[in-house]
Every structure is written in structure tokens, then in C-alpha cells.
GUKE-500790 format. One record per residue (C-alpha): x, y, z. Coordinates in nm, 2 decimals, m for minus. Layout:
X;Y;Z
...
//
This chain:
3.07;12.80;m2.12
2.77;12.59;m2.17
2.75;12.45;m2.53
2.44;12.30;m2.72
2.53;11.98;m2.67
2.51;11.98;m2.29
2.16;12.12;m2.30
2.02;11.87;m2.51
1.88;11.52;m2.32
1.96;11.19;m2.40
1.61;11.07;m2.55
1.49;10.73;m2.39
1.55;10.45;m2.55
1.23;10.27;m2.65
1.36;9.95;m2.79
1.55;9.86;m2.47
1.55;9.49;m2.37
1.26;9.44;m2.11
1.34;9.37;m1.76
1.36;9.00;m1.73
1.16;8.83;m1.47
1.27;8.72;m1.16
1.30;8.33;m1.00
1.03;8.44;m0.78
0.77;8.55;m1.06
0.85;8.23;m1.21
0.74;8.03;m0.94
0.41;8.25;m0.91
0.34;8.17;m1.26
0.39;7.80;m1.23
0.19;7.81;m0.92
m0.10;7.96;m1.09
m0.09;7.78;m1.40
m0.19;7.38;m1.40
0.02;7.15;m1.58
m0.12;6.86;m1.80
0.01;6.59;m1.57
m0.20;6.76;m1.31
m0.49;6.76;m1.47
m0.42;6.42;m1.62
m0.39;6.30;m1.24
m0.72;6.44;m1.12
m0.91;6.31;m1.38
m0.75;5.95;m1.31
m0.85;5.97;m0.95
m1.20;6.08;m1.07
m1.21;5.76;m1.29
m1.09;5.55;m1.00
m1.36;5.65;m0.81
m1.66;5.58;m1.02
m1.52;5.29;m1.18
m1.78;5.00;m1.17
m1.51;4.72;m1.25
m1.35;4.81;m0.93
m1.67;4.84;m0.76
m1.73;4.52;m0.87
m1.40;4.33;m0.80
m1.36;4.51;m0.46
m1.70;4.56;m0.32
m1.98;4.32;m0.45
m1.77;4.03;m0.53
m1.63;3.95;m0.21
m1.94;4.06;m0.07
m2.09;3.79;m0.27
m1.86;3.53;m0.15
m1.90;3.61;0.24
m2.28;3.56;0.17
m2.23;3.24;m0.04
m2.01;3.08;0.26
m2.24;3.21;0.53
m2.54;3.03;0.32
m2.31;2.71;0.28
m2.23;2.70;0.63
m2.57;2.74;0.74
m2.69;2.46;0.54
m2.48;2.23;0.62
m2.55;2.32;0.98
m2.93;2.28;0.92
m2.88;1.92;0.71
m2.66;1.81;1.01
m2.89;1.89;1.24
m3.18;1.76;1.06
m2.96;1.42;1.04
m2.94;1.48;1.41
m3.24;1.47;1.51
m3.39;1.18;1.25
m3.13;0.96;1.41
m3.25;1.07;1.76
m3.63;1.01;1.65
m3.51;0.64;1.55
m3.28;0.56;1.86
m3.52;0.66;2.09
m3.81;0.43;1.89
m3.64;0.13;1.90
m3.46;0.21;2.24
m3.82;0.26;2.36
m3.96;m0.03;2.24
m3.66;m0.25;2.35
m3.72;m0.11;2.72
m4.11;m0.19;2.71
m4.03;m0.53;2.64
m3.80;m0.58;2.89
m4.01;m0.43;3.17
m4.34;m0.60;3.11
m4.15;m0.92;3.01
m4.04;m1.21;3.27
m4.05;m1.56;3.37
m4.13;m1.73;3.73
m3.80;m1.90;3.73
m3.55;m1.58;3.65
m3.81;m1.31;3.78
m3.54;m1.14;3.98
m3.30;m1.15;3.71
m3.55;m1.06;3.43
m3.68;m0.71;3.62
m3.33;m0.65;3.78
m3.22;m0.59;3.45
m3.49;m0.40;3.32
m3.45;m0.17;3.61
m3.11;m0.05;3.47
m3.30;0.07;3.17
m3.49;0.31;3.39
m3.43;0.65;3.56
m3.54;0.89;3.85
m3.84;0.85;4.02
m4.02;0.57;3.80
m3.72;0.38;3.87
m3.80;0.41;4.24
m4.16;0.34;4.18
m4.06;0.05;3.96
m3.83;m0.15;4.20
m4.09;m0.09;4.48
m4.37;m0.27;4.27
m4.19;m0.53;4.14
m4.00;m0.61;4.46
m4.34;m0.62;4.67
m4.60;m0.72;4.42
m4.46;m0.85;4.10
m4.19;m1.12;4.21
m4.38;m1.26;4.53
m4.69;m1.35;4.25
m4.48;m1.47;3.99
m4.32;m1.72;4.20
m4.61;m1.81;4.39
m4.85;m1.84;4.12
m4.60;m1.93;3.82
m4.68;m1.65;3.61
m4.50;m1.56;3.29
m4.53;m1.24;3.08
m4.44;m1.19;2.75
m4.45;m0.86;2.58
m4.39;m0.73;2.21
m4.42;m0.42;2.04
m4.61;m0.40;1.74
m4.63;m0.05;1.67
m4.43;0.25;1.76
m4.42;0.63;1.67
m4.17;0.90;1.82
m4.44;1.18;1.96
m4.10;1.43;2.03
m3.77;1.42;2.00
m3.47;1.64;2.11
m3.07;1.57;2.17
m3.16;1.48;2.56
m3.50;1.41;2.59
m3.77;1.24;2.38
m4.12;1.08;2.40
m4.24;0.73;2.21
m4.59;0.63;2.18
m4.62;0.23;2.20
m4.84;m0.02;2.11
m4.81;m0.35;2.30
m4.88;m0.72;2.28
m4.87;m0.88;2.64
m4.95;m1.27;2.70
m5.01;m1.36;3.05
m4.99;m1.73;3.13
m5.07;m1.85;3.52
m4.97;m2.17;3.57
m5.11;m2.45;3.37
m5.38;m2.16;3.26
m5.47;m2.06;2.94
m5.28;m1.73;2.79
m5.45;m1.44;2.80
m5.36;m1.13;2.56
m5.38;m0.78;2.63
m5.30;m0.47;2.45
m5.21;m0.18;2.61
m5.08;0.14;2.47
m4.79;0.29;2.64
m4.65;0.65;2.62
m4.29;0.62;2.75
m4.06;0.90;2.80
m3.70;0.90;2.79
m3.40;1.08;2.91
m3.03;1.06;2.78
m2.81;1.02;3.11
m2.44;1.01;3.08
m2.51;0.92;2.73
m2.76;0.67;2.75
m3.12;0.66;2.67
m3.31;0.56;3.01
m3.68;0.56;3.06
m3.82;0.84;3.31
m4.18;0.80;3.29
m4.44;0.47;3.17
m4.76;0.60;3.14
m5.06;0.38;3.00
m5.27;0.59;2.72
//
């Protein structure tokens, strides 16, 4: 026999506990909500990207240091090159004057020795031409007529000069005495070309102007 209590349904409990979230739900929630630490990290990275102090320290200053080092090296090189050029100009002017005196000076009793020593200051075709001229004309004439020549450079200036080639303009006073005659003076102007051969400046051309 059915009773009233059997017909009556148990009412739903609205105050029952809610279903607890699963671990999977919590993980999704954590992934969807940014953390304060993540936001701070992103902000720090942004600041690092635009930090002018770091740009200056790691970009501009090293570049400036390299530029200054290169500039300093160039200036030292330029100064050294200028010093080398000035030294070369002074050397060729002095050597050109000494060579000119040697080429144009001799005594009748030592003409062979004097002009032989002068030939050692020459190079190239000019050395061959000077050797022929002195052996065939100057030496025999100096012996026969007792000719003495004395040259002196009164002024000199470099026309051009590099490490291995130079041109010097020389103003010369040459006094020639024949026997017991009266000395005569001439003032030739000579354009002397020198080339560096095996570390020594030698005359390669000798042109009256």
C-alpha cells in the first residue's frame, strides 16, 4: 500500500555546496590572468629598450672612442709622413749640393781620382755618359793644360721630393784656372735629379737651366 510519504518528492537543496573547480579549470584561469610579476617584467624590458643611459654607454661612447682612436692614429701617421718628407727634402738638398761640387771640381794632378770618386755618386745612363765625357775629354785636357776647377753651391732648393725620387735646383759658382792664367768664374744653375738606389741618393740627371 502506497503511503503519502512515498508520493512526496524530496525537495532540492538550493543551499548545497557548489561544485569545486578542478585542477584543469584553475590552470586555465591562471593562464588567462596576467600576473603582476609578468607585467613588471614586460615593463622592465620596455624600459631597457629605450633607456638613453644604456644607449649612451653601450652605443655612442664606444663608437666615439673608436673614432677618436682612428683619428689619433691618422694624425700620428700624417705627422710621421710630414716629418719623413721634410727630412727627405733636407737630405736631397744637401746631397745634391755635395754631388754637384764633386762633379764640377778637380785638380790636374788628381783629376783621375777626383772624377772617379764623383762617378760613384751617379746612376743610370747619366753615369755612363759622365764616365765617357771625363775619360775622353776632361781628364786628358786637365792634364795637358793644367786645368783646375773649383765649384761651390751658393743656393739650393728642392723642387720635388718623395721617398725614392727628388729634384733639386742648385745655383753654382765655378772657378776655372788654366795653367798660370787668370781664374774665370761662371755661375751655372743646375737642375739635379736624384734617385734612391740601395738606400743611397744618386744623381740620375744633371741638367743646366
